[in-house]
N, C-alpha and C positions, 0 to 999 in steps of 0.2 A: 350687438347695436340696439339703444332700446329708443322705443319711437312711441309715440302716441297714435291714438286712431280717431278720426273724425267720424261720428256716428250718424249725425243729419244732413247726410248731403241732399241739396236741393235736385240734383240729376238724377236720384234714384226713384224709381218708380214703387209702389205699394205692392209687396209681396217678394220685391228683390233680394236677393241672398247674395252678401257679399263676404268673401273669406281673408282673413289674414294670418299671417304667422310671423311671429317675433320672436327673435333669439333676445335671451334675456342677461342682460349682467347684474347678477345681486351681489349685495353685500354679507360679508358673514354677519351672525345674530348670536346672542346668547342667550340661552332659555334652560333653565332645569339646572341652572348651575354649570353647564359644558358651552363650549363653542362650537357651532355648526358653521360649514361653510359651503355654498351652493355652488352646482356648477350644472351645465347641459340643461340651464332651465331654458324652455321653450314655450310661448303663450300661442296658442291658436283661438281666434276669433270667428266666431259667424255673425253677422249683422243683417238681420231682417226687418225690411222698412214695413211697418204698418198702418194702418189709417190713423190710429189716434196714439202712436207711440212709435219704439223700438224694441224687437226681441234680440237679445242677446246670449249667445253661447261662447261662455269663455271655458278653455280647458286649459292648465296648465301642468307639464310634465318636468321634472328636475331631480336631481341627485345632491342628496345632502350627507355630507362627511362629519360623521361626530365620532364618538367613543362609545364602547360598550361597557354599560355599569357593571358588569360583573369583572372582565378583564382588562378594562382599560386598553383594550387593542382598537384600531380604526376600524370604524364601521361604515359602510356605503349604503345609506337607504335610500331606495326611489320612491318618490313622491308621486303621484298623478290624481289632481281631482280636477272636478268639473263644476260649473255655475250654468245655471239657466234662469235669466231675468228678463221681465218684460218692464221697460222704461217707459213712462208717460211724461216725464218731464227732465230739463236738463241736468240735473244733480242726482246722484247715487253716491254717497259715503263709502257705502260697504263694497261697490262694484269700482270704486275710484273715479268715477264719472263727473267732470266738472265742465258745465256747459257744452253739453252734446260731445265731449272728449275723453275716450278711454285713457287709461294711462296704465298699461299692462305690468308695467315695472311693479307701480305703488301698490296695485292689487296683489302679485304675487309676493311682495315682501309681507303684504299684511296677512296673507292665506297661509302661505306655507308652515310657519312656527305652529298653527294649528294642527297641521298634519303630522308634527314629530310627537311620537307617545312619550310620556313622562320615561317609561324606563326602555333602554334600547339594549339589545342584548347579539353579540356577534352569533352568526348561523355554526351550530353545532355545541352549543355550551348548553350544558344541565342545569334544569332548576334544582336550586338547593334548600332543602325543608329542615326543620329543626331535628329531625333524628337523623341527619345525615352525618356519618362517622368524621372526625377530626382528620382534617389534612393540612399539609403545610400552607402556611401565609404566605401571600407575595409581600416581601421585604419593604414595599412603597408604603403600606397601609401601618407598619411599625410604628411610627410617629403618633399615631392616634391612642396607644397603648393607655397613656395615662388620663385621657379626657372621659373613659366610660368606667363606672364601678365595678363592672364585671371584667373588667379587662375587655381588652378587643382580641 
Protein backbone atom coordinates (compact mmCIF):
# COMPACT_ATOMS: atom_id res chain seq x y z
CA UNK A 1 0.00 0.00 0.00
CA UNK A 2 1.28 3.47 -0.87
CA UNK A 3 0.48 6.38 1.36
CA UNK A 4 1.68 9.91 2.01
CA UNK A 5 2.78 11.31 5.36
CA UNK A 6 1.76 14.78 6.54
CA UNK A 7 4.82 16.22 8.29
CA UNK A 8 3.73 19.50 9.89
CA UNK A 9 0.87 18.48 12.17
CA UNK A 10 -0.30 21.31 14.45
CA UNK A 11 -0.97 18.94 17.38
CA UNK A 12 2.69 17.87 17.65
CA UNK A 13 4.97 19.61 20.17
CA UNK A 14 8.56 20.72 19.50
CA UNK A 15 10.90 17.75 20.03
CA UNK A 16 8.19 15.11 19.51
CA UNK A 17 9.18 12.19 17.28
CA UNK A 18 6.62 10.34 15.18
CA UNK A 19 7.61 7.15 13.38
CA UNK A 20 5.93 5.67 10.32
CA UNK A 21 6.38 2.40 8.43
CA UNK A 22 5.07 2.28 4.85
CA UNK A 23 5.05 -0.77 2.57
CA UNK A 24 5.67 0.32 -1.01
CA UNK A 25 4.48 -1.09 -4.30
CA UNK A 26 7.02 0.15 -6.85
CA UNK A 27 7.01 -0.17 -10.63
CA UNK A 28 9.86 -1.90 -12.51
CA UNK A 29 12.42 0.39 -14.13
CA UNK A 30 14.98 0.28 -16.96
CA UNK A 31 18.60 1.13 -16.14
CA UNK A 32 21.97 0.32 -17.75
CA UNK A 33 20.21 -1.58 -20.54
CA UNK A 34 18.35 -3.99 -18.24
CA UNK A 35 15.01 -4.26 -16.57
CA UNK A 36 14.86 -4.16 -12.76
CA UNK A 37 11.92 -5.31 -10.64
CA UNK A 38 11.48 -4.13 -7.06
CA UNK A 39 9.98 -6.26 -4.32
CA UNK A 40 9.59 -6.17 -0.52
CA UNK A 41 10.07 -2.39 -0.44
CA UNK A 42 9.53 -0.75 2.95
CA UNK A 43 10.11 2.87 3.98
CA UNK A 44 10.63 3.86 7.61
CA UNK A 45 10.18 7.54 8.36
CA UNK A 46 10.99 9.47 11.54
CA UNK A 47 9.52 12.98 11.80
CA UNK A 48 10.73 15.30 14.58
CA UNK A 49 9.15 18.72 15.06
CA UNK A 50 11.76 21.45 15.60
CA UNK A 51 11.23 25.12 16.49
CA UNK A 52 11.98 26.32 12.97
CA UNK A 53 11.14 23.29 10.81
CA UNK A 54 10.98 19.51 10.62
CA UNK A 55 13.80 16.97 10.95
CA UNK A 56 13.17 14.01 8.68
CA UNK A 57 14.87 10.58 8.80
CA UNK A 58 13.95 8.30 5.90
CA UNK A 59 15.24 4.77 5.30
CA UNK A 60 14.24 2.43 2.50
CA UNK A 61 14.92 -1.28 2.24
CA UNK A 62 14.02 -3.32 -0.87
CA UNK A 63 15.12 -6.15 -3.14
CA UNK A 64 15.90 -5.46 -6.78
CA UNK A 65 15.63 -8.36 -9.22
CA UNK A 66 17.93 -7.99 -12.23
CA UNK A 67 20.32 -10.08 -14.36
CA UNK A 68 24.00 -10.88 -13.97
CA UNK A 69 26.18 -9.09 -16.53
CA UNK A 70 28.41 -12.14 -16.87
CA UNK A 71 26.00 -15.11 -16.85
CA UNK A 72 22.61 -13.50 -17.63
CA UNK A 73 21.21 -15.37 -14.61
CA UNK A 74 18.70 -13.71 -12.32
CA UNK A 75 20.24 -11.85 -9.38
CA UNK A 76 18.53 -10.51 -6.26
CA UNK A 77 20.22 -7.32 -5.14
CA UNK A 78 19.32 -6.05 -1.65
CA UNK A 79 19.29 -2.26 -1.31
CA UNK A 80 19.20 -0.36 1.97
CA UNK A 81 19.75 3.39 2.21
CA UNK A 82 19.01 6.30 4.53
CA UNK A 83 18.56 10.05 4.30
CA UNK A 84 18.44 12.60 7.11
CA UNK A 85 17.41 16.18 6.34
CA UNK A 86 16.16 19.32 8.03
CA UNK A 87 13.19 20.93 6.25
CA UNK A 88 12.67 24.65 6.77
CA UNK A 89 9.87 24.97 4.25
CA UNK A 90 6.94 22.98 2.84
CA UNK A 91 8.74 21.85 -0.35
CA UNK A 92 11.78 19.64 -0.97
CA UNK A 93 11.93 18.10 -4.44
CA UNK A 94 14.83 15.77 -3.58
CA UNK A 95 12.85 14.16 -0.74
CA UNK A 96 9.51 14.27 -2.60
CA UNK A 97 7.96 16.68 -0.08
CA UNK A 98 5.17 18.96 -1.32
CA UNK A 99 3.17 21.22 0.99
CA UNK A 100 4.57 19.45 4.09
CA UNK A 101 3.53 16.03 2.70
CA UNK A 102 6.13 13.30 2.10
CA UNK A 103 5.46 10.80 -0.68
CA UNK A 104 7.62 7.77 0.26
CA UNK A 105 6.79 5.99 -3.01
CA UNK A 106 8.03 8.90 -5.16
CA UNK A 107 11.15 9.22 -2.97
CA UNK A 108 11.96 5.50 -3.29
CA UNK A 109 11.33 5.44 -7.05
CA UNK A 110 13.77 8.32 -7.46
CA UNK A 111 16.44 6.99 -5.07
CA UNK A 112 16.55 3.21 -5.72
CA UNK A 113 18.09 3.47 -9.23
CA UNK A 114 21.02 5.34 -7.64
CA UNK A 115 21.71 2.28 -5.47
CA UNK A 116 22.02 -0.17 -8.40
CA UNK A 117 25.63 -0.61 -9.61
CA UNK A 118 26.42 -0.29 -13.32
CA UNK A 119 27.60 -3.90 -13.38
CA UNK A 120 25.89 -6.64 -11.41
CA UNK A 121 27.50 -10.07 -10.98
CA UNK A 122 25.95 -13.22 -9.56
CA UNK A 123 27.50 -14.51 -6.37
CA UNK A 124 30.35 -16.93 -7.09
CA UNK A 125 31.23 -15.64 -10.56
CA UNK A 126 34.93 -15.18 -11.20
CA UNK A 127 36.49 -12.02 -12.64
CA UNK A 128 37.80 -12.49 -16.18
CA UNK A 129 41.08 -10.84 -17.15
CA UNK A 130 42.72 -10.36 -20.54
CA UNK A 131 45.09 -13.26 -19.85
CA UNK A 132 42.27 -15.71 -19.09
CA UNK A 133 42.34 -18.91 -21.15
CA UNK A 134 39.73 -19.26 -23.89
CA UNK A 135 36.60 -21.03 -22.79
CA UNK A 136 33.39 -22.02 -24.45
CA UNK A 137 31.15 -19.01 -25.08
CA UNK A 138 27.47 -18.96 -24.32
CA UNK A 139 25.58 -19.61 -27.56
CA UNK A 140 23.23 -16.70 -26.81
CA UNK A 141 26.09 -14.31 -27.66
CA UNK A 142 26.72 -15.94 -31.08
CA UNK A 143 24.55 -13.40 -32.92
CA UNK A 144 27.05 -10.64 -32.03
CA UNK A 145 29.98 -12.24 -33.94
CA UNK A 146 29.57 -10.08 -37.05
CA UNK A 147 29.35 -6.80 -35.13
CA UNK A 148 33.00 -6.71 -34.08
CA UNK A 149 36.06 -6.53 -36.35
CA UNK A 150 37.98 -8.86 -34.04
CA UNK A 151 35.11 -11.32 -33.75
CA UNK A 152 33.33 -12.03 -30.54
